[in-house]
N, CA and C of each residue as an Amber inpcrd file, in Angstrom:
protein
   285
  85.8970000  42.6390000  -8.3470000  85.9760000  42.2650000  -6.9700000
  87.3330000  42.6320000  -6.4190000  87.3320000  43.0420000  -5.2040000
  88.5920000  43.3490000  -4.5490000  89.3370000  42.0570000  -4.2450000
  90.6490000  42.0670000  -4.4220000  91.3990000  40.8700000  -4.0490000
  91.3270000  40.6570000  -2.5460000  91.4030000  39.4340000  -2.1450000
  91.3400000  39.1450000  -0.7240000  91.5950000  37.6830000  -0.4810000
  91.4120000  37.2750000   0.7410000  91.6390000  35.8830000   1.1130000
  90.3210000  35.2330000   1.4820000  90.1730000  33.9910000   1.0650000
  89.0380000  33.1810000   1.4840000  89.5770000  32.1180000   2.4070000
  88.9030000  31.9010000   3.4960000  89.3160000  30.8680000   4.4360000
  88.2380000  29.7990000   4.4820000  88.6440000  28.5810000   4.6730000
  87.6970000  27.4860000   4.7460000  87.5520000  26.8060000   3.3950000
  86.5000000  26.0450000   3.2720000  86.2560000  25.2870000   2.0520000
  85.6140000  26.1750000   1.0000000  86.1920000  26.1880000  -0.1840000
  85.6260000  26.9510000  -1.2920000  84.8050000  25.9770000  -2.1270000
  83.5020000  26.1370000  -2.0810000  82.6020000  25.2440000  -2.8010000
  82.2540000  25.8380000  -4.1590000  81.7050000  24.9980000  -5.0190000
  81.2380000  25.4790000  -6.3180000  80.2010000  26.5750000  -6.1220000
  79.3250000  26.3940000  -5.1440000  78.2920000  27.4000000  -4.8960000
  78.9040000  28.7380000  -4.4900000  79.9760000  28.7090000  -3.7230000
  80.6620000  29.9460000  -3.3440000  81.2570000  30.6230000  -4.5770000
  81.8330000  29.8330000  -5.4980000  82.3820000  30.3880000  -6.7410000
  81.2880000  31.0690000  -7.5570000  80.0610000  30.5810000  -7.4550000
  78.9440000  31.1670000  -8.2070000  78.3710000  32.3720000  -7.4720000
  78.1350000  32.2340000  -6.1740000  77.4680000  33.2870000  -5.4060000
  78.3090000  34.5470000  -5.2390000  79.6020000  34.4050000  -5.0470000
  80.4570000  35.5630000  -4.7940000  80.4320000  36.5800000  -5.9420000
  80.6710000  36.1760000  -7.1990000  80.5990000  37.1710000  -8.2740000
  79.1870000  37.6960000  -8.4940000  78.1670000  36.8490000  -8.2720000
  76.7900000  37.3200000  -8.4370000  76.4870000  38.4500000  -7.4620000
  76.8580000  38.2550000  -6.2020000  76.6020000  39.2810000  -5.1900000
  77.3870000  40.5580000  -5.4950000  78.6280000  40.4020000  -5.9350000
  79.4430000  41.5610000  -6.2860000  78.8000000  42.3370000  -7.4380000
  78.3730000  41.6360000  -8.4780000  77.7500000  42.3030000  -9.6240000
  76.4380000  42.9670000  -9.2380000  75.6240000  42.3040000  -8.4270000
  74.3680000  42.9070000  -7.9770000  74.6320000  44.2140000  -7.2470000
  75.6400000  44.2130000  -6.3910000  75.9870000  45.4160000  -5.6280000
  76.4800000  46.5260000  -6.5620000  77.3780000  46.1760000  -7.4820000
  77.9520000  47.1700000  -8.3900000  76.9300000  47.7250000  -9.3750000
  75.9600000  46.9110000  -9.7800000  75.0050000  47.3180000 -10.8090000
  73.6340000  47.6370000 -10.2370000  73.5720000  47.9660000  -8.9620000
  72.2850000  48.2130000  -8.3190000  71.6770000  49.5650000  -8.6920000
  72.3420000  50.3110000  -9.5370000  71.8260000  51.5810000 -10.0360000
  70.4220000  51.3570000 -10.6190000  69.5460000  52.3050000 -10.4700000
  68.1620000  52.1590000 -10.9110000  68.0160000  51.9030000 -12.4110000
  68.9770000  52.3040000 -13.2100000  68.8370000  52.0920000 -14.6550000
  69.0290000  50.6280000 -15.0510000  69.4420000  49.7850000 -14.1140000
  69.6200000  48.3580000 -14.3910000  68.5580000  47.5250000 -13.6720000
  67.3210000  47.9550000 -13.6960000  66.2760000  47.2740000 -12.9370000
  65.8970000  45.9160000 -13.5270000  66.0970000  45.7000000 -14.8050000
  65.6970000  44.4470000 -15.4470000  66.8960000  43.5290000 -15.6910000
  67.9200000  43.6710000 -14.8860000  69.1580000  42.9220000 -15.0650000
  69.0430000  41.5260000 -14.4700000  69.4830000  40.5360000 -15.2370000
  69.5630000  39.1610000 -14.7430000  71.0170000  38.7350000 -14.7940000
  71.5050000  38.1680000 -13.7170000  72.9010000  37.7460000 -13.6490000
  72.9460000  36.2280000 -13.5640000  73.6800000  35.6290000 -14.4780000
  73.8890000  34.1820000 -14.4850000  75.3890000  33.9460000 -14.4630000
  75.8390000  33.1070000 -13.5700000  77.2580000  32.7730000 -13.4780000
  77.3980000  31.2890000 -13.7970000  78.2860000  30.9760000 -14.7250000
  78.5400000  29.5790000 -15.0460000  80.0090000  29.2710000 -14.8150000
  80.2810000  28.0270000 -14.5140000  81.6520000  27.5860000 -14.3020000
  81.8990000  26.4010000 -15.2210000  83.0600000  26.4200000 -15.8640000
  83.4160000  25.2980000 -16.7240000  83.0850000  25.5830000 -18.1660000
  82.9260000  24.5300000 -18.9430000  82.6190000  24.5350000 -20.3710000
  82.6470000  25.8740000 -21.0610000  83.6710000  26.1000000 -21.8160000
  83.7900000  27.3660000 -22.5270000  82.9610000  27.3530000 -23.8030000
  82.7890000  28.5070000 -24.3440000  82.2650000  28.6460000 -25.6970000
  80.8560000  28.1550000 -25.9030000  80.7280000  26.9820000 -26.4830000
  79.4210000  26.4960000 -26.9330000  78.4050000  26.3890000 -25.7940000
  78.8040000  25.8830000 -24.6350000  77.8710000  25.7400000 -23.5130000
  77.2940000  27.0960000 -23.1070000  78.1420000  28.0890000 -23.0020000
  77.6900000  29.4230000 -22.6020000  76.8630000  30.0610000 -23.7100000
  77.2950000  29.9090000 -24.9610000  76.5430000  30.4630000 -26.0910000
  75.1550000  29.8290000 -26.1690000  75.0640000  28.5250000 -25.9510000
  73.7620000  27.8450000 -25.9630000  72.8670000  28.3540000 -24.8410000
  73.4410000  28.5650000 -23.6550000  72.6680000  29.0960000 -22.5340000
  72.1500000  30.4930000 -22.8630000  73.0050000  31.3230000 -23.4280000
  72.6030000  32.6900000 -23.7810000  71.4640000  32.6840000 -24.7900000
  71.5260000  31.7690000 -25.7420000  70.4580000  31.6720000 -26.7370000
  69.1680000  31.1830000 -26.0750000  69.2870000  30.2210000 -25.1620000
  68.1200000  29.6670000 -24.4710000  67.3700000  30.7330000 -23.6730000
  68.0950000  31.6310000 -23.0250000  67.4380000  32.6700000 -22.2190000
  67.2180000  33.9590000 -23.0000000  67.5330000  33.9380000 -24.2960000
  67.3720000  35.1100000 -25.1710000  68.0860000  36.3330000 -24.5950000
  69.3450000  36.1540000 -24.2440000  70.1400000  37.2410000 -23.6580000
  70.2860000  38.3960000 -24.6430000  70.1610000  39.6180000 -24.1460000
  70.3310000  40.8070000 -24.9790000  71.8080000  41.1220000 -25.1700000
  72.6090000  40.8660000 -24.1640000  74.0540000  41.0940000 -24.2300000
  74.7240000  40.1750000 -23.2070000  75.9530000  39.8030000 -23.5050000
  76.7270000  38.9720000 -22.5900000  78.0100000  39.6900000 -22.2340000
  78.3890000  39.6060000 -20.9740000  79.6360000  40.2040000 -20.5130000
  80.5470000  39.0660000 -20.0770000  81.7540000  39.0650000 -20.6230000
  82.7120000  37.9950000 -20.3700000  84.0070000  38.6100000 -19.8880000
  84.5800000  38.0360000 -18.8540000  85.8710000  38.4960000 -18.3570000
  86.9670000  37.6430000 -18.9670000  88.0370000  38.2870000 -19.4350000
  89.1450000  37.5810000 -20.0730000  90.4370000  37.9410000 -19.3610000
  91.3280000  36.9530000 -19.2040000  92.5760000  37.1980000 -18.4870000
  93.6460000  37.8370000 -19.3500000  93.5290000  37.8060000 -20.6470000
  94.5430000  38.4180000 -21.4980000  95.8430000  37.6470000 -21.5030000
  95.9120000  36.5910000 -22.2750000  97.0860000  35.7250000 -22.3370000
  98.2610000  36.4140000 -23.0020000  99.4300000  35.8750000 -22.7600000
 100.6300000  36.3130000 -23.4590000 100.5350000  35.8700000 -24.9150000
 101.2580000  36.5320000 -25.7890000 101.1630000  36.3030000 -27.2280000
 101.3850000  34.8400000 -27.6070000 102.4490000  34.2050000 -27.1170000
 102.7630000  32.8300000 -27.4960000 101.6870000  31.8550000 -27.0080000
 101.2280000  32.0210000 -25.7690000 100.1650000  31.1580000 -25.2540000
  98.9120000  31.3000000 -26.0990000  98.6190000  32.5250000 -26.4990000
  97.4370000  32.7910000 -27.3150000  97.5410000  32.0770000 -28.6600000
  98.7230000  32.0990000 -29.2740000  98.9130000  31.4220000 -30.5560000
  98.7620000  29.9100000 -30.4300000  99.2420000  29.3540000 -29.3420000
  99.2340000  27.9050000 -29.1780000  97.8590000  27.3410000 -28.8330000
  97.1410000  27.9870000 -27.9590000  95.8700000  27.4200000 -27.5060000
  94.6600000  28.2860000 -27.8300000  94.8530000  29.4600000 -28.3480000
  93.7240000  30.3220000 -28.6610000  93.1480000  30.9670000 -27.4180000
  92.0340000  31.6050000 -27.5810000  91.4120000  32.3240000 -26.4840000
  89.9810000  31.8430000 -26.3080000  89.6270000  31.5150000 -25.0700000
  88.2480000  31.1170000 -24.7790000  87.2980000  32.2550000 -25.1280000
  87.7100000  33.4860000 -24.8620000  86.8690000  34.6400000 -25.1830000
  86.6230000  34.7270000 -26.6870000  87.6540000  34.4880000 -27.4900000
  87.4780000  34.5200000 -28.9460000  86.4930000  33.4600000 -29.4090000
  86.6420000  32.2450000 -28.8860000  85.7200000  31.1690000 -29.2660000
  84.2940000  31.5380000 -28.8780000  84.1370000  32.1000000 -27.7120000
  82.8150000  32.4820000 -27.2360000  82.1960000  33.5550000 -28.1300000
  82.9770000  34.5660000 -28.4860000  82.4750000  35.6490000 -29.3380000
  82.0220000  35.0940000 -30.6850000  82.7790000  34.1590000 -31.2400000
  82.4060000  33.5700000 -32.5360000  81.1120000  32.7660000 -32.4450000
  80.8530000  32.1150000 -31.3270000  79.6860000  31.2470000 -31.1910000
  78.4310000  31.9730000 -30.7230000  78.5740000  33.1160000 -30.1000000
  77.4310000  33.8250000 -29.5110000  76.4960000  34.3580000 -30.5910000
  75.2110000  34.3720000 -30.2680000  74.2030000  34.8870000 -31.1990000
  73.7010000  36.2680000 -30.7860000  74.3460000  36.8790000 -29.7940000
  73.9840000  38.2240000 -29.3560000  75.2760000  39.0060000 -29.1210000
  75.1880000  40.3170000 -28.9170000  76.3990000  41.1070000 -28.6670000
  77.1430000  40.6230000 -27.4200000  78.4690000  40.7020000 -27.4780000
  79.3210000  40.2570000 -26.3790000  80.2710000  41.3820000 -26.0000000
  80.3700000  41.6680000 -24.7160000  81.3240000  42.6430000 -24.1960000
  82.3990000  41.8630000 -23.4600000  83.6490000  41.9650000 -23.9170000
  84.7500000  41.2630000 -23.2670000  85.5360000  42.2660000 -22.4360000
  85.6460000  42.0040000 -21.1440000  86.3830000  42.8710000 -20.2310000
  87.6820000  42.1820000 -19.8540000  88.7870000  42.8460000 -20.0700000
  90.0840000  42.2630000 -19.7360000  90.3800000  42.4870000 -18.2600000
  90.8010000  41.4220000 -17.5860000  91.0820000  41.5340000 -16.1550000
  92.5580000  41.7160000 -15.9250000
C-alpha cells in the first residue's frame, strides 16, 4: 500500500478492509481467480495458524517489519513463531 494519511476515525473494520481492497486490486490478474483474502488483527502465531488450518489454506502470506538484532533477541519474531506453528507453506514478506 502506498503511504498516506487517514483522516477521521480509524475503526477495526477499516484496518481490515483497507489491506483487503489493496490486495484484491494488486492480485486481480486472471491467474489468481481462486484467491481468498483473510485479514486478521491481533493474536499472533497460534490464532492465525489455527485459522489457516480451519480453512485448509494452501499458502499463507505474512508481512514482517524486520526488527533490529537486539530487539529480535529479546522478544523474538512473531513471523518466526507463526512459521513454526503453521501447517502449510508460509511466505514472509519484509516491509
